[in-house]
N, CA, C and O atoms as a DFTB+ gen file, in Angstrom:
712 C
 N C O
     1  1     145.562      69.996     154.419
     2  2     146.456      71.246     154.066
     3  2     147.287      70.554     152.885
     4  3     147.864      69.469     152.959
     5  1     147.235      71.264     151.967
     6  2     147.728      71.041     150.454
     7  2     149.389      70.817     150.741
     8  3     150.189      71.302     151.541
     9  1     149.460      69.882     149.720
    10  2     151.245      69.249     149.952
    11  2     152.201      70.361     149.280
    12  3     153.398      70.278     149.555
    13  1     151.779      71.383     148.434
    14  2     152.627      72.139     148.158
    15  2     152.098      73.823     148.378
    16  3     152.317      74.710     147.552
    17  1     151.569      73.958     149.317
    18  2     150.785      75.329     149.803
    19  2     151.831      76.404     149.971
    20  3     151.613      77.582     149.692
    21  1     153.093      75.901     150.487
    22  2     153.962      76.931     150.757
    23  2     154.823      77.718     149.641
    24  3     155.488      78.753     149.654
    25  1     154.514      76.785     148.707
    26  2     155.573      77.124     146.878
    27  2     154.175      78.276     146.570
    28  3     152.965      78.115     146.733
    29  1     155.010      79.510     146.040
    30  2     154.013      80.720     145.523
    31  2     153.717      79.687     144.059
    32  3     154.108      78.556     143.771
    33  1     152.647      80.911     143.180
    34  2     151.691      80.172     142.036
    35  2     152.763      80.850     141.407
    36  3     153.313      81.858     141.850
    37  1     153.104      80.117     140.106
    38  2     153.864      80.741     139.102
    39  2     153.028      81.152     137.793
    40  3     153.491      81.967     136.995
    41  1     151.970      80.642     137.639
    42  2     150.994      81.261     136.644
    43  2     149.412      81.672     137.392
    44  3     148.610      80.904     137.923
    45  1     149.321      83.218     137.198
    46  2     147.961      83.994     137.444
    47  2     146.807      83.715     136.414
    48  3     146.743      83.421     135.221
    49  1     145.868      83.963     137.511
    50  2     144.511      83.147     136.645
    51  2     143.981      84.693     135.769
    52  3     143.261      84.933     134.799
    53  1     144.390      85.100     136.257
    54  2     144.056      86.288     134.971
    55  2     144.820      87.164     134.146
    56  3     144.656      88.346     133.845
    57  1     145.999      86.025     133.739
    58  2     147.068      86.530     133.108
    59  2     146.394      86.682     131.551
    60  3     145.453      86.134     130.977
    61  1     147.620      87.967     131.098
    62  2     146.957      88.348     129.685
    63  2     148.127      87.500     128.828
    64  3     149.326      87.585     129.093
    65  1     147.625      86.747     127.858
    66  2     148.516      85.827     126.882
    67  2     149.199      86.710     126.165
    68  3     148.317      87.213     125.469
    69  1     150.122      87.183     125.908
    70  2     151.465      87.711     125.023
    71  2     151.040      87.462     123.518
    72  3     150.897      88.348     122.674
    73  1     150.813      85.729     123.277
    74  2     150.914      85.102     122.121
    75  2     149.313      85.525     121.846
    76  3     148.278      85.551     122.511
    77  1     149.745      85.861     120.386
    78  2     148.175      85.855     119.792
    79  2     147.631      85.186     119.214
    80  3     148.342      84.341     118.671
    81  1     146.238      85.085     118.951
    82  2     145.599      84.241     118.277
    83  2     145.530      83.682     117.410
    84  3     145.760      84.408     116.444
    85  1     145.283      82.501     117.083
    86  2     145.448      82.068     115.421
    87  2     144.951      82.586     114.317
    88  3     144.042      83.402     114.460
    89  1     145.283      82.345     113.328
    90  2     144.802      83.002     112.091
    91  2     145.515      84.125     111.488
    92  3     146.500      84.660     111.995
    93  1     145.020      84.426     110.483
    94  2     145.232      86.102     110.003
    95  2     144.872      87.242     110.550
    96  3     143.752      87.580     110.168
    97  1     145.474      88.141     111.458
    98  2     145.071      89.272     111.973
    99  2     144.218      89.543     111.149
   100  3     144.311      89.082     110.011
   101  1     142.894      90.575     111.615
   102  2     141.604      91.149     110.801
   103  2     142.447      92.529     110.667
   104  3     143.053      93.174     111.523
   105  1     142.248      92.761     109.167
   106  2     142.663      94.237     108.614
   107  2     141.111      94.740     108.944
   108  3     141.175      95.776     109.605
   109  1     139.837      94.362     108.710
   110  2     138.635      95.476     109.192
   111  2     137.622      94.754     109.466
   112  3     137.528      93.537     109.305
   113  1     136.845      95.468     109.881
   114  2     135.588      95.035     110.597
   115  2     134.004      94.763     109.964
   116  3     133.211      95.704     110.009
   117  1     133.726      93.915     109.583
   118  2     132.564      93.727     108.746
   119  2     131.720      94.447     108.869
   120  3     131.128      95.011     107.949
   121  1     131.401      94.617     110.630
   122  2     130.077      95.295     110.368
   123  2     130.631      96.880     110.240
   124  3     129.827      97.794     110.059
   125  1     131.892      97.090     110.335
   126  2     131.845      98.568     109.969
   127  2     131.780      98.923     108.575
   128  3     131.465     100.031     108.140
   129  1     132.238      97.465     107.612
   130  2     132.028      98.117     106.114
   131  2     130.699      98.233     105.459
   132  3     130.372      98.821     104.428
   133  1     129.892      97.406     106.459
   134  2     128.865      97.102     106.272
   135  2     127.944      98.093     106.573
   136  3     126.873      98.162     105.971
   137  1     128.278      98.903     107.493
   138  2     127.412     100.143     108.167
   139  2     127.824     101.148     107.535
   140  3     126.876     101.873     107.233
   141  1     129.022     101.619     107.113
   142  2     129.550     102.480     105.988
   143  2     129.119     102.619     104.943
   144  3     129.051     103.691     104.340
   145  1     128.575     101.020     104.365
   146  2     128.371     100.928     102.689
   147  2     126.581     101.166     102.750
   148  3     126.042     101.580     101.724
   149  1     125.945     100.956     103.670
   150  2     124.475     101.113     103.912
   151  2     124.619     102.998     104.146
   152  3     123.526     103.517     103.921
   153  1     125.301     103.643     104.387
   154  2     125.451     104.890     104.730
   155  2     125.700     105.620     103.549
   156  3     124.978     106.585     103.299
   157  1     126.679     105.280     102.730
   158  2     126.894     105.515     101.169
   159  2     126.085     105.202     100.574
   160  3     125.944     106.066      99.709
   161  1     125.252     104.312     100.430
   162  2     123.540     103.780      99.883
   163  2     122.891     105.169      99.526
   164  3     122.869     105.844      98.497
   165  1     122.219     105.371     101.156
   166  2     121.583     106.331     101.541
   167  2     122.147     107.779     100.614
   168  3     121.616     108.323      99.645
   169  1     122.986     108.005     101.096
   170  2     123.771     109.159     100.310
   171  2     123.454     109.235      98.733
   172  3     122.667     110.021      98.206
   173  1     124.137     108.371      98.169
   174  2     124.235     108.114      96.858
   175  2     122.647     108.397      95.808
   176  3     122.377     109.013      94.777
   177  1     121.818     107.440      96.915
   178  2     120.519     107.566      96.217
   179  2     119.769     108.794      96.624
   180  3     118.609     108.919      96.230
   181  1     120.484     109.985      97.600
   182  2     119.863     111.405      97.314
   183  2     120.604     111.992      96.644
   184  3     120.095     113.033      96.228
   185  1     121.722     111.809      96.282
   186  2     122.477     112.941      95.192
   187  2     122.067     112.215      93.572
   188  3     121.953     112.933      92.578
   189  1     121.959     111.355      93.544
   190  2     122.452     110.330      92.160
   191  2     121.848     111.180      90.821
   192  3     122.334     111.186      89.690
   193  1     120.712     111.855      91.269
   194  2     120.035     112.528      89.543
   195  2     121.097     113.421      89.544
   196  3     121.477     113.599      88.387
   197  1     121.793     114.114      90.425
   198  2     122.716     115.440      90.254
   199  2     124.175     115.480      90.249
   200  3     124.894     116.450      90.010
   201  1     124.613     113.902      90.644
   202  2     125.794     113.087      90.130
   203  2     126.204     112.398      89.154
   204  3     127.339     112.479      88.685
   205  1     125.053     111.437      88.644
   206  2     125.484     110.626      87.786
   207  2     125.769     111.106      86.364
   208  3     126.550     110.511      85.622
   209  1     125.074     112.254      86.002
   210  2     125.404     112.771      84.358
   211  2     126.608     113.257      84.383
   212  3     127.044     113.397      83.240
   213  1     127.591     113.685      85.490
   214  2     129.154     113.809      85.165
   215  2     129.849     113.154      85.289
   216  3     130.853     113.038      84.586
   217  1     129.467     112.319      86.492
   218  2     130.093     111.154      86.599
   219  2     130.307     110.107      85.653
   220  3     131.276     109.348      85.612
   221  1     129.320     110.136      84.899
   222  2     129.226     108.593      83.821
   223  2     130.501     109.407      82.855
   224  3     131.235     108.733      82.131
   225  1     130.629     110.798      82.949
   226  2     131.334     111.577      81.502
   227  2     133.162     110.798      82.353
   228  3     134.090     110.298      81.717
   229  1     133.091     110.944      83.523
   230  2     134.570     111.197      83.772
   231  2     135.576     110.083      83.551
   232  3     135.445     108.890      83.825
   233  1     136.806     110.833      82.894
   234  2     138.043     109.977      82.297
   235  2     139.196     110.399      83.098
   236  3     140.273     110.255      82.519
   237  1     139.256     110.998      84.564
   238  2     140.582     111.404      85.447
   239  2     140.063     111.438      86.535
   240  3     138.861     111.221      86.689
   241  1     140.944     111.743      87.579
   242  2     140.560     112.178      88.846
   243  2     139.893     113.770      88.952
   244  3     139.027     114.107      89.760
   245  1     140.298     114.324      88.297
   246  2     139.652     115.739      88.204
   247  2     138.320     115.883      87.857
   248  3     137.502     116.650      88.366
   249  1     138.124     114.932      86.769
   250  2     136.547     114.683      86.349
   251  2     135.600     114.331      87.637
   252  3     134.598     114.968      87.961
   253  1     136.106     113.231      88.272
   254  2     135.822     112.856      89.301
   255  2     135.605     113.454      90.350
   256  3     134.667     113.021      91.019
   257  1     136.250     114.458      90.797
   258  2     135.907     115.451      91.808
   259  2     135.280     116.413      91.249
   260  3     134.442     116.865      92.029
   261  1     135.296     117.027      90.097
   262  2     134.108     117.766      89.895
   263  2     132.747     117.348      89.839
   264  3     131.729     118.020      90.005
   265  1     132.912     115.864      89.523
   266  2     131.516     115.528      89.259
   267  2     131.066     115.783      91.038
   268  3     130.147     116.521      91.394
   269  1     131.916     115.019      91.934
   270  2     131.673     115.028      93.182
   271  2     131.172     116.747      93.787
   272  3     130.656     116.818      94.902
   273  1     131.373     117.995      92.982
   274  2     131.087     118.794      93.560
   275  2     129.585     119.015      93.335
   276  3     128.918     119.665      94.140
   277  1     129.027     118.429      92.156
   278  2     127.834     118.054      92.397
   279  2     126.585     117.393      93.692
   280  3     125.373     117.546      93.839
   281  1     127.488     116.745      94.326
   282  2     127.246     116.401      95.612
   283  2     127.170     117.314      96.856
   284  3     126.837     116.886      97.961
   285  1     127.511     118.644      96.596
   286  2     127.158     119.491      97.297
   287  2     127.764     119.201      98.798
   288  3     128.989     119.243      98.908
   289  1     126.967     118.906      99.964
   290  2     127.599     118.713     101.186
   291  2     128.331     117.488     101.547
   292  3     129.295     117.362     102.302
   293  1     127.587     116.474     100.753
   294  2     128.668     114.647     100.019
   295  2     130.113     114.843      99.951
   296  3     130.880     114.167     100.638
   297  1     130.474     115.673      99.211
   298  2     131.805     115.675      98.758
   299  2     133.059     115.333      99.533
   300  3     133.877     114.482      99.182
   301  1     133.128     116.065     100.602
   302  2     134.051     115.866     102.000
   303  2     133.834     114.093     102.179
   304  3     134.778     113.494     102.694
   305  1     132.979     113.533     101.884
   306  2     132.713     112.071     102.352
   307  2     133.790     111.171     101.356
   308  3     134.764     110.511     101.717
   309  1     133.201     111.411      99.832
   310  2     133.975     110.598      99.018
   311  2     135.299     111.027      98.325
   312  3     135.790     110.491      97.331
   313  1     135.960     112.445      99.254
   314  2     137.324     112.717      98.444
   315  2     138.142     112.038      98.668
   316  3     139.030     111.891      97.828
   317  1     138.171     111.515      99.591
   318  2     139.606     110.084      99.837
   319  2     139.687     108.840      98.644
   320  3     140.702     108.216      98.332
   321  1     138.232     108.667      98.047
   322  2     137.757     107.972      97.386
   323  2     138.141     107.946      96.169
   324  3     138.143     106.880      95.553
   325  1     138.501     109.003      95.648
   326  2     138.206     109.115      94.354
   327  2     138.820     108.542      93.267
   328  3     138.227     108.409      92.196
   329  1     140.613     107.984      93.549
   330  2     140.665     107.293      92.981
   331  2     140.221     106.065      92.548
   332  3     140.304     105.542      91.437
   333  1     139.708     105.651      93.641
   334  2     138.595     104.086      93.586
   335  2     137.431     104.207      92.512
   336  3     137.243     103.585      91.466
   337  1     136.740     105.186      93.108
   338  2     135.703     105.593      92.148
   339  2     136.096     105.622      90.897
   340  3     135.616     104.693      90.246
   341  1     136.753     106.297      90.333
   342  2     137.328     106.149      88.725
   343  2     137.537     104.651      88.277
   344  3     137.141     104.137      87.231
   345  1     138.105     104.186      89.094
   346  2     138.810     102.306      88.944
   347  2     137.444     101.834      88.751
   348  3     137.327     101.170      87.721
   349  1     136.385     101.974      89.427
   350  2     135.163     101.038      89.731
   351  2     134.096     101.588      88.690
   352  3     133.033     101.007      88.471
   353  1     134.527     102.883      88.009
   354  2     133.540     103.338      86.573
   355  2     134.310     102.486      85.537
   356  3     133.639     101.929      84.668
   357  1     135.764     102.318      85.543
   358  2     135.711     101.585      84.392
   359  2     135.912      99.871      84.657
   360  3     136.519      99.026      83.998
   361  1     135.294      99.797      85.640
   362  2     135.230      98.007      85.734
   363  2     134.033      97.603      85.015
   364  3     132.866      97.989      85.070
   365  1     134.756      96.546      84.186
   366  2     133.686      95.891      83.036
   367  2     132.351      95.536      83.495
   368  3     131.355      95.641      82.780
   369  1     132.336      94.967      85.116
   370  2     131.080      94.149      85.899
   371  2     130.438      95.670      86.229
   372  3     129.491      95.842      86.997
   373  1     130.917      96.407      85.727
   374  2     129.952      98.249      86.384
   375  2     128.548      97.786      86.071
   376  3     128.247      97.225      85.018
   377  1     127.689      98.062      87.075
   378  2     126.214      97.917      86.496
   379  2     125.327      98.805      85.172
   380  3     125.898      99.658      84.491
   381  1     124.044      98.469      85.000
   382  2     123.866      99.247      83.897
   383  2     122.500      99.861      84.580
   384  3     122.157     100.938      84.093
   385  1     121.640      99.326      85.669
   386  2     120.601     100.476      86.136
   387  2     120.878     101.054      87.316
   388  3     121.618     100.518      88.141
   389  1     120.498     101.819      87.437
   390  2     120.420     103.243      88.741
   391  2     120.869     102.382      89.681
   392  3     122.078     102.203      89.826
   393  1     119.758     101.611      90.589
   394  2     119.900     101.525      91.669
   395  2     121.120     100.357      91.996
   396  3     121.823     100.383      93.006
   397  1     121.217      99.205      90.775
   398  2     122.516      98.362      90.565
   399  2     124.100      99.350      91.104
   400  3     124.964      99.163      91.960
   401  1     123.836     100.423      90.056
   402  2     125.155     101.323      90.592
   403  2     125.008     101.991      91.652
   404  3     126.121     102.372      92.016
   405  1     124.164     102.353      92.379
   406  2     124.232     102.714      93.372
   407  2     124.756     101.779      94.650
   408  3     125.344     102.203      95.644
   409  1     124.365     100.310      94.345
   410  2     124.423     100.088      95.557
   411  2     126.015      99.504      95.474
   412  3     126.793      99.263      96.397
   413  1     126.230      99.347      93.742
   414  2     127.825      98.696      93.554
   415  2     129.083      99.597      94.389
   416  3     130.037      99.386      95.138
   417  1     128.367     100.755      93.694
   418  2     129.282     101.733      94.286
   419  2     129.584     101.843      95.485
   420  3     130.748     101.833      95.888
   421  1     128.367     101.986      96.355
   422  2     128.284     102.333      97.981
   423  2     129.522     101.000      98.533
   424  3     130.681     101.141      98.922
   425  1     128.621      99.645      98.344
   426  2     129.099      98.582      98.881
   427  2     131.082      98.348      98.326
   428  3     131.833      97.714      99.067
   429  1     131.492      98.842      97.265
   430  2     132.743      98.824      96.864
   431  2     133.503      99.585      97.559
   432  3     134.677      99.289      97.778
   433  1     132.814     100.910      98.100
   434  2     133.528     102.584      98.910
   435  2     133.720     101.954      99.946
   436  3     134.835     102.155     100.427
   437  1     132.764     100.922     100.766
   438  2     132.532     100.422     102.263
   439  2     133.611     100.268     102.734
   440  3     133.515     101.066     103.666
   441  1     134.684      99.812     102.827
   442  2     135.782      99.461     103.348
   443  2     136.926     100.701     103.009
   444  3     138.089     100.578     103.393
   445  1     136.516     101.763     102.335
   446  2     137.302     102.284     102.269
   447  2     139.069     102.307     101.789
   448  3     140.060     102.830     102.300
   449  1     138.863     101.501     100.618
   450  2     140.075     101.040     100.019
   451  2     141.083      99.952     100.853
   452  3     142.185      99.565     100.465
   453  1     140.545      99.657     101.827
   454  2     141.632      98.348     102.627
   455  2     141.254      97.372     102.479
   456  3     141.554      96.564     103.359
   457  1     140.550      96.962     101.523
   458  2     140.489      95.799     101.312
   459  2     140.011      96.121      99.525
   460  3     139.478      97.170      99.162
   461  1     140.326      95.047      98.674
   462  2     139.462      95.158      96.991
   463  2     138.186      95.520      97.377
   464  3     137.574      95.279      98.418
   465  1     137.806      96.269      96.167
   466  2     136.309      96.576      96.241
   467  2     135.466      95.126      95.686
   468  3     134.319      95.476      95.407
   469  1     135.619      93.883      95.478
   470  2     134.983      93.076      95.263
   471  2     135.203      92.159      96.571
   472  3     134.373      91.315      96.908
   473  1     136.216      92.365      97.169
   474  2     135.735      91.859      98.980
   475  2     135.194      92.145      99.564
   476  3     134.541      91.386     100.281
   477  1     135.104      94.036      99.645
   478  2     134.614      95.231     100.332
   479  2     133.014      94.149     100.022
   480  3     132.542      93.570     101.001
   481  1     132.280      93.976      98.545
   482  2     131.283      94.046      98.303
   483  2     131.308      92.590      98.606
   484  3     130.159      92.247      98.327
   485  1     131.961      91.507      99.024
   486  2     131.372      90.514      99.520
   487  2     130.987      90.225     100.941
   488  3     130.357      89.286     101.429
   489  1     131.505      91.225     101.438
   490  2     131.727      91.358     103.033
   491  2     130.580      92.051     103.206
   492  3     130.197      92.122     104.374
   493  1     129.744      92.725     102.162
   494  2     128.415      93.748     102.460
   495  2     127.370      92.447     102.259
   496  3     126.332      92.197     102.871
   497  1     127.834      91.932     101.498
   498  2     126.652      90.727     100.910
   499  2     126.223      89.272     102.330
   500  3     125.281      88.512     102.555
   501  1     127.750      89.615     103.025
   502  2     127.549      88.275     104.013
   503  2     127.039      89.095     105.407
   504  3     126.523      88.407     106.288
   505  1     127.151      90.301     105.583
   506  2     126.988      90.716     106.876
   507  2     125.633      90.981     106.580
   508  3     125.065      90.952     107.672
   509  1     124.759      91.238     105.644
   510  2     123.165      91.567     105.009
   511  2     123.257      89.881     105.579
   512  3     122.983      89.795     106.776
   513  1     123.527      88.833     105.046
   514  2     122.979      87.528     105.143
   515  2     122.739      86.866     106.677
   516  3     122.011      86.020     107.195
   517  1     123.888      87.851     107.098
   518  2     124.101      87.116     108.658
   519  2     122.815      87.678     109.480
   520  3     122.305      87.146     110.466
   521  1     122.206      89.505     108.507
   522  2     121.195      89.814     109.426
   523  2     119.881      89.280     109.614
   524  3     119.114      89.329     110.575
   525  1     119.760      88.561     108.051
   526  2     118.648      88.071     107.628
   527  2     118.253      86.537     108.602
   528  3     117.133      86.238     109.016
   529  1     119.430      85.804     108.773
   530  2     119.478      84.837     109.545
   531  2     118.559      85.090     111.561
   532  3     117.769      84.502     112.301
   533  1     119.235      86.088     111.538
   534  2     118.534      86.534     112.859
   535  2     116.938      85.930     113.370
   536  3     116.147      85.394     112.594
   537  1     116.743      86.105     114.516
   538  2     115.636      85.423     114.862
   539  2     114.684      86.772     114.932
   540  3     115.062      87.813     115.470
   541  1     113.487      86.612     114.354
   542  2     112.565      87.961     114.425
   543  2     111.125      86.916     113.727
   544  3     111.045      86.039     112.866
   545  1     109.890      87.791     114.908
   546  2     108.903      87.031     114.371
   547  2     108.301      87.101     113.538
   548  3     108.030      88.255     113.206
   549  1     107.808      86.146     112.817
   550  2     107.300      86.481     111.477
   551  2     105.817      86.512     111.351
   552  3     105.365      87.129     110.386
   553  1     105.070      85.995     112.099
   554  2     103.755      86.455     112.356
   555  2     103.203      85.895     113.172
   556  3     103.487      84.716     113.384
   557  1     102.124      86.618     113.984
   558  2     101.355      86.951     115.402
   559  2      99.965      86.724     114.925
   560  3      99.423      87.323     113.996
   561  1      99.374      85.653     115.774
   562  2      97.809      85.685     115.788
   563  2      97.168      85.894     117.468
   564  3      97.637      85.748     118.597
   565  1      96.154      86.215     117.027
   566  2      95.082      86.486     118.346
   567  2      93.930      85.410     118.239
   568  3      93.672      84.751     117.232
   569  1      93.364      85.357     119.305
   570  2      91.938      84.679     119.452
   571  2      91.176      85.275     119.639
   572  3      91.258      85.950     120.665
   573  1      90.049      85.401     118.847
   574  2      89.013      86.904     119.150
   575  2      87.670      85.930     119.554
   576  3      87.391      84.760     119.294
   577  1      87.121      86.785     120.164
   578  2      85.193      86.368     120.548
   579  2      84.968      87.798     120.005
   580  3      85.413      88.904     120.312
   581  1      84.015      87.292     118.984
   582  2      83.371      88.776     118.184
   583  2      81.967      88.400     118.925
   584  3      81.559      87.423     119.553
   585  1      81.259      90.075     118.410
   586  2      79.760      90.233     118.733
   587  2      79.454      89.521     117.983
   588  3      78.643      88.764     118.516
   589  1      79.649      89.199     116.737
   590  2      78.732      88.266     115.668
   591  2      78.981      86.987     115.952
   592  3      78.754      86.256     114.988
   593  1      79.299      86.526     116.754
   594  2      79.375      85.113     117.597
   595  2      80.712      84.067     117.284
   596  3      81.123      83.185     118.038
   597  1      81.166      84.383     116.159
   598  2      82.335      83.937     115.831
   599  2      83.889      83.831     116.992
   600  3      84.647      84.777     117.210
   601  1      84.032      82.288     117.636
   602  2      85.331      82.559     118.384
   603  2      86.241      81.587     117.824
   604  3      85.978      80.457     117.414
   605  1      87.248      82.133     117.862
   606  2      88.567      81.477     117.021
   607  2      89.546      82.534     116.739
   608  3      89.611      83.657     117.240
   609  1      90.482      81.854     115.637
   610  2      91.604      82.878     115.239
   611  2      90.976      83.766     114.090
   612  3      90.067      83.602     113.276
   613  1      92.241      85.205     114.511
   614  2      92.056      86.254     113.875
   615  2      92.563      86.362     112.178
   616  3      93.647      85.961     111.755
   617  1      91.913      86.748     111.690
   618  2      92.490      86.807     109.910
   619  2      92.544      88.209     109.884
   620  3      91.630      89.033     109.828
   621  1      94.101      88.387     109.949
   622  2      94.472      89.607     109.187
   623  2      93.908      90.678     110.351
   624  3      93.311      91.720     110.077
   625  1      94.221      90.206     111.714
   626  2      93.824      91.093     112.627
   627  2      92.473      91.455     112.559
   628  3      92.240      92.532     113.109
   629  1      91.556      90.918     112.079
   630  2      90.656      90.876     112.175
   631  2      89.630      90.032     112.409
   632  3      89.949      88.855     112.237
   633  1      88.133      90.270     112.852
   634  2      87.397      88.511     112.928
   635  2      87.168      88.067     111.867
   636  3      86.707      88.937     111.127
   637  1      87.314      86.602     111.159
   638  2      87.445      85.685     110.300
   639  2      86.327      85.638     110.013
   640  3      86.249      84.816     109.100
   641  1      84.726      86.292     110.387
   642  2      83.661      86.082     110.250
   643  2      83.118      87.471     109.524
   644  3      82.686      87.520     108.372
   645  1      83.218      88.473     110.344
   646  2      82.291      89.751     109.625
   647  2      83.515      90.783     109.523
   648  3      83.361      91.772     108.806
   649  1      84.598      90.617     110.136
   650  2      85.435      91.607     109.352
   651  2      85.888      92.517     110.326
   652  3      86.892      93.120     109.947
   653  1      85.488      92.829     111.467
   654  2      85.581      93.648     112.338
   655  2      86.949      93.554     113.089
   656  3      87.306      92.544     113.696
   657  1      87.788      94.872     112.977
   658  2      88.872      94.926     113.382
   659  2      89.737      94.891     114.794
   660  3      89.512      95.955     115.371
   661  1      90.234      94.438     115.218
   662  2      91.054      94.326     116.662
   663  2      91.299      95.810     117.202
   664  3      92.464      96.182     117.061
   665  1      90.609      96.538     117.669
   666  2      91.098      97.661     118.094
   667  2      92.615      97.773     118.983
   668  3      93.117      98.869     119.229
   669  1      93.051      96.864     119.280
   670  2      94.203      96.871     120.072
   671  2      95.647      97.162     118.729
   672  3      96.668      97.841     118.834
   673  1      95.199      96.426     117.711
   674  2      96.148      96.360     116.610
   675  2      95.917      97.919     116.166
   676  3      96.878      98.688     116.139
   677  1      94.578      98.354     115.813
   678  2      94.699      99.798     115.033
   679  2      95.285     100.743     116.024
   680  3      96.036     101.632     115.622
   681  1      94.896     100.574     117.755
   682  2      95.887     101.642     118.296
   683  2      97.270     102.086     118.422
   684  3      97.788     103.184     118.625
   685  1      97.871     100.476     118.176
   686  2      98.955     100.215     118.082
   687  2      99.805     101.218     116.766
   688  3     100.690     102.047     116.979
   689  1      99.162     100.798     115.271
   690  2      99.661     101.527     114.488
   691  2      99.423     102.650     114.307
   692  3     100.166     103.251     113.531
   693  1      98.089     103.515     115.064
   694  2      98.075     104.894     115.480
   695  2      99.490     105.582     116.037
   696  3     100.209     106.446     115.533
   697  1      99.583     104.879     117.218
   698  2     100.668     105.639     117.647
   699  2     101.610     105.504     117.017
   700  3     102.388     106.429     117.249
   701  1     102.185     104.456     115.930
   702  2     103.597     104.233     115.745
   703  2     103.337     105.240     114.812
   704  3     104.369     105.825     114.486
   705  1     102.154     105.717     114.178
   706  2     101.913     106.060     112.903
   707  2     102.017     107.970     113.218
   708  3     102.221     108.799     112.331
   709  1     101.846     108.227     114.451
   710  2     101.878     109.232     115.003
   711  2     103.469     110.063     115.072
   712  3     103.576     111.145     115.648
C-alpha cells in the first residue's frame, strides 16, 4: 500500500492544457494552400486562352471583373480575389510565358490573401518539395525464364535476349487503360 494513497490526485492524466503551445500560432494550413493552388492551376489552364487577352489589358478592378466574365463558370471562384489579381498583374516579377503566368497566379492566389502572395508561392513550393521527398518505388524488376533459354533479370519488362514481353505487365497496363 502506498504512503499517500488516501490523498486525492490533484492532476488528472487526461487533462487538457489551457496553455497554448510555443511559437507563433499558425494562420493558414500549408496543405490547404497547395491544394487550392493546384485547383487554380487546373482552372486557369482550362480557361487561359479566353481569359488572358482581356486580363492582360486590365487597369482597374472593374476590368479584372470583366475579364473574369470570360472564365464563364469559374468567375465566382476568383471574384473575392480581384484586388489581389490586379496587384499580381502589376508585379514586376510577373512572368512572360503562359505556363509560368498560370502557375504564378495560381500559387499566389492559393492563400486567399491571408498571407502575402510571395509567402503563398513559397508555401506551395515547400509543400511540393515535401511531396517529392516521400518514399516511392523508383524501379521494380522481374527475374524471368524465357522460352529462348534466357534466365535472369528482365529488361524494360521484357526478356533481355529476345524481347518477349512479360504478360502480367501487359495485362496490368491493359486493365489500367480501360
